[in-house]
N, C-alpha and C positions, 0 to 999 in steps of 0.2 A: 524332662522339661526342655532339654536341649533340642531333642528330637522334634517337639511340638514347635519350638522356634523356628527350626530349619524348615519345616513343613509350611508354616505360615509365610516364610520368606519366598519359598519355591511357589506357592499358590499366588503371591503377589507378583512375582516375576512373570508368572504365565499370564495373569489378568492384564498386566502392563503391556505385555507383548501383544495380547489380542486388541488392546485399545489402540496401540500404534498401528497395527496392521489394518484396523478397520478405520482409522481416521481418513477422512477425504484426501486424496492425493492433491499435490500442488506442483507447479513447474512442469506440467505435462506439456507435450506437443500441442494438445488442443488449447490450453492455456496460453501458449506462446503465440499461436495463431490468432486467437481472440485479442490478445494484447496489441497485434499490429492493426486490427481493425478499430480497436479503441483508440489507439494513437491518431489514426486518421480522423476519426470523429472528433477528438480534441482539437486537431488542426482546423477542421472545418468549422468548429465552434469558436474558433480564435482564443482558446485556452492555452495552447502552446504553439511554437513556431514563430516566424518572423512577424506575423500580424497579430500576435497575442495581445489581448486586453491588457492594459497597464494597471498595475495595482499598488498600493503602498507596502513596501518591505517592511519587516519588523524583526527584531532579535528574539530568538527562541531558544529554549534550553533543550528542546526536544527536536530530533531529527538533525538538523545541521545548524550552523551558526546564524544565518539570515535566511527567512522565508518570505515568500509571497504566496498567499492561499487564495484560491478562487473556488467557488462552487456554482453549479449550474445542473443542467440536464442535458444528456446527449443520447442519440439513437444509435444502437449497434445491433446488428443482426435483427432488425425489426423490433427491438425492445428499446423503450425510452426509460431511462433510469437517472437517479441522482448521481452526480459526479462531484468529487472534491480533488482539487489539484493542488499539491504543494509543491512549489518549486524551491529547491533547496541550494543555496549558495554556500560556497566555502573557498578559502584561499587565504594567504598569508595576510593580505591587506583588505579583506572584504569587510564591508560595513554597510549599515543601512543606506548611508549616502551614496556610496559607490554603486550599490545595486540600483537605487532610485535613479541615478544618472546614466548607468550603462547596463540595463537588466540582460543583456545578451552575454555579458562578461561574468566569469566565475560561477555560471550554473553548472552544479555537479550533478544533480539528480532531479527527477521529477516523480514524486510519489503520488500515486492516484488510488482512490477508492471509487469504485463504480457499483451501484446496486443493480445486480443482474436480475433476470427473471425469476419468479417464485419457483423454488425447488432446486436453485443452484447450490445453495448451502443454507437450508433453512434454519438449522441450529444457530447460525450467525448472521441472521438477516440478510442472506444472499448477497454479502458484499465480496466483491472480487478486488483483490489488492495487487499493485504492482509497483516495482520502482524501475523506471527507465533512466538511461543515461541522457545527456543533454540532446541527443540525436534521436532519441525515441526507441533505443534498443533495451530490452529487458537486461536487468543486471543480476549479479550474483552477490551473495553475502560472503563473509570472510571464510565460510566453511565450503564454498563453491556451489551452494545451493541457488537455483534461480528464484528470485523474489517475485514470483508471479502466481496468481490464482487465490487459493485458500492458505495464504502464508501464515502459519502458526504464530510467529512473533507479532505480526501486525494484528491478528485476531485477538490474542492474549491481552495486548495492550488496549485495543479499542472496546473490548468487552467491559471495561472499566469506565468508560466514558460516562459522565452524568447524563441522565435523561433516558438511559437505555436504548438509544438509538445507534451506538457505536460511533457517534460524531462528537469530536471535541470543539467547542466553540473557539474560533480564532479571534474574536473581537476583543478589544480591551475594556 
């Protein structure tokens, strides 16, 4: 019985190893290059940067303390796709009021979902995820992984979004 249990554990480990190896890569140089083009498209659409569209900040339990969320469409590499931009504010004294009065202050990150061309990641509705710093540079998580492309943590959360479209509603 012990031998059969060990065999099952070994088979499970091999299957898991193949699943990890066959999972789409993220944080590649191609993803980073694409993220630069996406950031430029976001600036041109006034979704980020000095001339960004104003929106009402709100307190949120997910991502960071205070958020501003915008959705639109942008074009990157001759593909027009849906985009969702979450500006994440944090800091000791950050509040809805402080962000509303000075949206350029306390901006920590900008998380973006962009629906790329069909075939990018068919299993996950072709969403490209990235977390930028306030200046538009891709960031790393606590483990040092670039949070760009088919990022597993983003995918696993957004797969659970109601409606099956990977999008959480941000309206109240």
